[in-house]
N, C-alpha and C positions, 0 to 999 in steps of 0.2 A: 529718626527715620520712620518709626512706627507712627509717631504723632502726625508726621506729614502725610503719610498714607491715609490715616483716618480722616484727616481734614479734607484731603482731596476727594475721598469717597463721599463724605457728607455733602461737599460742594456739588459733586456730580449728581447726587440724588436730588438735591435741592433744585438744581437747574432742570432735571428731568420732570420733577413734579410741576414746575412752573409751565413747562411746555405742554404737558398733558392736561393741565387744568386751564390752559388758556382758552378763551372763547372761540368757538368754531373749529377747534382742533380735535380730531378723533384719533385715538390710538389704533394702529393696525392690529395690535395684539388684542385689544378689547373687541374690535370688530370681528375677529376670528372666533372668539369664545363667548361673546355676549348673546343675549336672547334674540338679537336681530339676525342670527344665522338661519333661522327657520323662515322659509318663504311665506309671504302673506297668503292666507287662505282665500281662495277665489269665492266671490259671491255667487250663490246659487240662484239661477233664474229657473224656477221650477216649471216643468212641463205642464201645459194646460190642455194638450190634446188628449183625446180618449185613447187609451191603450187597449187594443183588441186583437193583437197578433196571436196571442196564445189561445184565446177562445176560438179564433178562426182556424188556427192550426189543429186544435183539438177536434173541431167539427169535421175537418178533412180526414184526420186520422180515424175517427170513429166510422166515417162512411167507408173508408177503404177496409177497415177491419170487418165491418158487416158484409161488404162485397166479397171479401175473401172467404168468410165463413159460409156464405151462400154458395160460392163456387165449390168450396170443399165438400159441403153436404151433397150437392148435386153430383159432383164427381164420384163420391163414395157410392151413391145410389146407382150410378151408371156402372161402376166396377162390379157391384153386387149383381146387377142385371146380367153382365157379361159372364161372371163366374157361375151364375146359375143356369147358363145356357139359354137365357132369354125367358126364364120362368117367373122372375119377379117383376116389380114395377119398372117399366121402361122409361128412361129419361134420356134426353140428349146429352152428349158429352160436352161439357163446358170448355170452350177453347181457352178461356182465361187461365186455366190451370197451368198453361205453358209458360206463364210469367214466372213460375217457380223453377224454371229450367234455364238459368242464366248462361251456363256453359254451352248449351245447345244454341242459345241466342247469339253468343259470340261466334260460334262456328257458322251460323247462318249469315251473320254480318260479313264475315270474311268471304263467304261464298258469293254474296251479293256484290261486294266490291270487286271481286275477281271476274265475275261473269255478267254483272248488271242484270241478273235474273232473280226474281223473288223466289224463295223456297216454296216447294209444293207441300211439304210436310211440316206441321207445327209452325205454320207461318205466323200465328198469333203471338207466339213467343218472340219471333223476330221483331214484330212491330212494337211490342211492349219493351223489349230490350232497347230498341232505338229510341223510344220515347223517354225512357229513363236516362239514356246517355245524353240526348239533346237537353233534357231538363238540367243535367249536371253542368253542361257547358254554358247554359244561360243563367241558371240560378244556383250555381254551385251544387253541393251534394244534397240538394233539397229532397230528393227521393227518400233518403234515409230518415229524415225527421218529419216529413209530411205524409208520405205514402206507404212506406214499408211497414207491414204489420208486425214483423219481428222487431223492427226499430221501435215501434209504438209500445209493444209489450216490454221491451228492455227499458225504455224510458220510465214507464210507470212502476217497474220493479224497483229501480233505484230511488224513485220518489217515495215509494212505500217504505223503503229502508230508511230514508231520511226522516220521514214523519214518525216512524216507529222508534228508531234509535237516535234521533235528533242530529244525525250526521251521516255523511258518506266518507269513505276512505279513498285515499289516493296512494298508489304505489310510489316508492322512491324512484327518482328520475331514471336511473340506469336500468332498473327492472322494468319500468314502464316502456322505455325505448326498446328493450330486448323483446318484450312481449308484443309490442306493436309491429315488430318486423315479421311476426308469424303470418299475419294476413297477407303480407306482400310476398312471402315465400310461397304460400298456397297459391296466390294469384300467378306468380311466375311459373309454377308447375303447370297450371291449366293453360296459361298463355303460350308456353313453349309447345305443349301438345297440339294446340290449335294452329300455331304458326308453322309447325312442321307438316301440316296436312295440305295437300293440293286441293283444288276445287273438285276434281274427280273423286278424291278420297273422302271429302266432306259429303258429296252427293251419295256416295256408296254407304257411308255411315248413316246418314239421315234416312235412307231408304231401307235400312236393315230392320228385321223384326225387333231387335233390342231397342233401337231408337224409337220405333213406333209406339212402344209401351213403356218407355222409360219413366213416364209420369206415374204409371201403375206401380212400377218398382219403387218409386219414391214414396208412394202411399203405403206400400207394404212394409217399407222400412220402419215407419211409425206404427203400423198396425201390429207388427210382430217384433217389436223392439226387444232385444235381449237385455239381460240384467246389467251387463257391462256398459252397454250403450245408455241404458236408463240412468245409471249412476253418473255417467259423463254429462248427460242432459241436466240431471238434478244439480250437479256441481256448477254448471254454467248458470242455472237459475239462481242458486244461492249466492254465487259470486256477483250476479247482477243486482242483487238486493243491496250489497255493501259497496260495490264499485260502479260508478256511473258507466252505463252502456258497455258492460264487460265484453259481450259477444261482438258488438259493432266495433269497439275500439281495438280489440286484439285478434279476433279470429275470422271476421267476415271478409272473404276475398272479393265478393261482389262490391261491398262498400269501398274496398281498397281500389278497385278498378274505377269506380265512379269518382272517388276522391282524386285520382290522378287526372281524370278527365276534367274535373272542376278547376284544375290549375289553369285551364285555358279560358275560364270564365272572366268576363270583364266586370262582373258584379262582385262586390265584397263589402264586408262590414268596415265602415270608416269612422274614425273617432276625431272629433273637432277639439283640438288642443286648447283653443281659446275659451271654450265654454265648459270643458271638462273640469270637475272639481276633485278629481283623483280619489273618489270614494271607494273604488275597486269593487263595487257591487257587480259590475259586468263580468269580471274575471271569476268571482265566486259563483255566479249563476251559470257560466259556460259549461255544458255537459262534456265538452271535449278538453276541458282544463287548459284552454288557450289564454295567454296573458293579454286579454283584450285591453286592459287598463295601461299597458306598457307600449302598445303599438299604435301606429296611425292607421294602418290598414291590415286586415286579417287576410292573408293569402294562403294559409295552411290548407293542406288537403284534408285535414281533420274537421274543418268547419262544415257543418251540415245545414247552415242557413235556417236554424230553428228560431232565430230572433229572440232567444231568451235574454241575451245580454241587452238588446234594445229595449225589451219590455221592462227591465228593472232599473234602467238608467233614469235618475230623477232630474237630470239637467236638460233644459230645452235645446233642441237642435245639436245634440252632442253625438249620439250614436245612430247610425242608419245603414241599411243596405243601399249601396249606391252603384251607379254606373258612370263611366266617363262622360263629362259634360264639356262645354266650351271653355276656352281659355284656361286649360289645365285644372279645371275644377271637376268635381264629381256631383252628380245630381242624385238625390234620394229617391228610392223606389217606394211608392206607397205600398203598404201591406196588402191592400185589396188588389192592387195590380199584379203583385207577385203571385198571390193565390190564383188570380184569373189567368196569368200566364202559365202556371203549372197545369191548370185545368184545360187550357186550350191545347197545350202540347199533348197531354194525355188523351183527352177525348178526340182531339183532331186526328191523331194517327190511328187510334182505334176505329173511329168513324170512317176514315179513308179505307182501312183494310176491309171493313164490312161492306162498304158501298162497292168496292172493286172486287168483292167476292174472294178476298185473300185471307179472310179471318179463320174460317173453319177448315179442318183437315177432312176431306171427303174420302172415306174408305168404306167399302161394303161392310155391312154389319157382320157378315160371316167371318171376315178377317179378325175383327175384335173378339168375336165369340170363340175363335180358335186360339188367339194369342193371349188374351187376358188371363184365362185360368192357368196358363203355364208360364206366367210372367217370370217367376223365379228361376225357371229353367233356361231362360234365354241368356246366352253368353255374349259378353262385350266383344263386338267385332274388332278386328285389327286390320283395317284396310291398308293396303300398301300404297305408298306415295306414287303418284303418276307424273 
């Protein structure tokens, strides 16, 4: 009996070997474990077009930083003039400083939607807020990576960290998600406060002494910063060196609002699966840590349209900012046209406000001479809902 079993076994093995070694026959077991399990690497058709998106974006960033520095210096000189009772060098109040008052801009937008009337006070902030909102709907959250001076400083802090320490750090997934919720919690707080106000309540607030010099109070916050606040700011700066866009990613409610608005945008980063070589350079370059190499389209509210992923992609016609085209296709947006579109939206609305005389807030000098020196004494009004 044992001999019979052995003979049968040897016969079975012999037959199996004959089958496996027969010409044109491939074992399913060998196919699962052999070297052919790895997909063939795609051939790289290297890009030949000139990549200039990042140098163009840097030029726009530097222009906006210089513009904001100029506005800041002029505003400081104007505040010093008002605080001195008109004894120092008199300069005009730069209306552009109102762009730093996004919550007031949100209130003004609601007032306009309810009454169809443009605000009389700090109208420049309204037009700037609307321009950034329109920009986000058309070109995603491009304000954050192209125009925002805080975003620019944050970007070059983490790039400084990468060049100094040869890397940046990324928080573990659940910690990252929890911290990212902070900016939406802050946004919901401000949104609820604005949503609960009627048009009459908004008008009452905007006309109050507190609102008239809220920009001065903002300046005083940084002029007379306490040790505790200074430590918080220093902590954010240090964190921004090691973690990409720490402030923008976790704490900025303005960016959270524009990110939600960008979900309505038809434009988005699109990846061509046929030409992609799966090098993952795009994902490594993304400041928002998005899996660009895994998705066909980037629809996340975290995308800032910085085009860094597009800039590092070595494959021709693989990554691009696109808009819907015909026959279910998407057409690429040239970098120059995106920059031109951002400029048209920004300068178009600012120019319209100036031409129609809605840019500057016209108040008698005596009002500012009385209010500015006592800015810290003004109490936040609590207008009742009407």
